[in-house]
C-alpha positions as CSV (number, residue, x, y, z in Angstrom):
1,I,25.2,9.4,-45.8
2,K,27.1,9.1,-49.1
3,F,30.9,9.8,-49.5
4,S,31.6,8.7,-52.7
5,F,34.9,10.2,-52.9
6,L,36.4,8.6,-50.3
7,D,37.1,4.6,-50.4
8,E,34.3,2.8,-48.2
9,A,38.3,1.0,-46.6
10,I,38.3,4.2,-45.5
11,L,34.8,5.2,-44.5
12,R,32.4,2.1,-44.8
13,V,28.4,4.0,-44.8
14,S,25.1,0.6,-44.4
15,P,22.6,1.4,-46.4
16,D,20.1,2.1,-43.3
17,N,22.9,5.5,-42.6
18,D,25.0,3.3,-39.6
19,I,28.6,5.3,-39.5
20,D,31.7,5.3,-37.1
21,V,32.8,8.9,-36.2
22,Y,34.0,8.9,-32.6
23,K,31.8,12.2,-31.8
24,Y,30.3,12.8,-35.1
25,V,34.4,14.5,-36.2
26,F,37.2,11.7,-36.3
27,L,37.4,8.6,-38.4
28,P,38.7,6.1,-35.1
29,A,40.7,4.3,-37.5
30,Q,41.7,7.9,-39.3
31,S,42.2,9.9,-36.6
32,P,43.2,13.4,-37.0
33,T,44.6,12.2,-40.3
34,I,40.4,12.8,-41.4
35,S,37.9,14.9,-39.7
36,M,34.4,15.9,-40.4
37,V,32.3,18.8,-40.0
38,G,29.0,19.4,-40.1
39,L,28.3,15.5,-40.1
40,V,24.9,15.7,-37.1
41,Q,21.3,16.1,-37.4
42,Q,20.6,18.9,-34.7
43,V,17.9,20.6,-33.6
44,G,18.6,24.2,-34.3
45,A,21.7,25.9,-36.2
46,L,24.3,24.1,-37.6
47,M,26.8,26.8,-37.8
48,P,27.4,27.2,-34.0
49,I,27.8,23.4,-34.2
50,S,30.6,23.2,-37.6
51,E,32.6,26.2,-35.9
52,L,33.4,24.2,-32.3
53,Q,34.0,21.0,-34.0
54,S,36.7,23.1,-36.2
55,R,38.4,24.5,-33.8
56,W,38.1,21.1,-31.8
57,I,40.2,19.9,-35.0
58,C,42.9,22.3,-34.9
59,Q,43.8,22.2,-31.3
60,V,43.7,18.4,-32.0
61,L,46.3,19.3,-34.9
62,Q,47.9,21.2,-33.5
63,G,49.0,19.1,-30.3
64,N,47.6,20.8,-28.3
65,V,44.9,18.1,-27.2
66,G,44.5,14.5,-27.7
67,L,42.7,11.4,-28.8
68,P,41.5,8.9,-27.2
69,S,42.5,5.5,-28.1
70,Q,40.8,3.8,-31.5
71,R,39.1,1.3,-28.7
72,K,37.8,3.6,-26.1
73,M,36.6,6.1,-29.2
74,L,34.9,3.0,-30.5
75,A,33.6,2.2,-27.2
76,D,32.0,5.9,-26.7
77,I,30.5,5.6,-30.4
78,A,28.5,2.1,-29.2
79,A,27.3,4.0,-26.2
80,K,26.0,6.6,-28.0
81,K,24.3,4.4,-30.9
82,A,23.3,2.7,-28.1
83,A,21.2,6.0,-26.4
84,I,20.1,7.1,-30.0
85,R,18.1,3.8,-30.4
86,S,16.3,4.0,-27.0
87,R,15.5,7.8,-27.7
88,Y,14.5,7.6,-31.7
89,L,13.1,5.4,-34.0
90,A,15.1,3.5,-36.2
91,R,15.3,5.3,-38.8
92,A,18.4,6.3,-41.7
93,R,17.8,9.9,-40.8
94,H,18.4,9.7,-36.4
95,T,22.0,7.6,-37.1
96,I,23.4,11.1,-36.7
97,Q,21.0,12.8,-34.1
98,V,22.4,15.1,-31.7
C-alpha cells in the first residue's frame, strides 16, 4: 500500500502494509478531512463496498453522522488488527482483509 502523494506525517504505511484507518475509511488524526474509498481486500465485488463507504463519508461531511473520538477509533483499529491476526497468516496482503 502506497500513498506517495501524502506526506508520511499525514499517513504512514509500514513496510508490511500496516495502516491505521478507522473502518478502512477515516484517518483518526485527520478525520473527516481525509478519507479512503476502496481500501479493502474483500471477497466479492469492490463496487458495492465503495458505494457504501462513499455514502458514509458524505453523511459524515454533511454532519448527519458523527465519528467516535480519536481514542475510540484507535481502539477499534487495534481490535480489528487483533481479529485479523487471529484469523489470517501474518502477510502484508491480509492487513486490510474484510
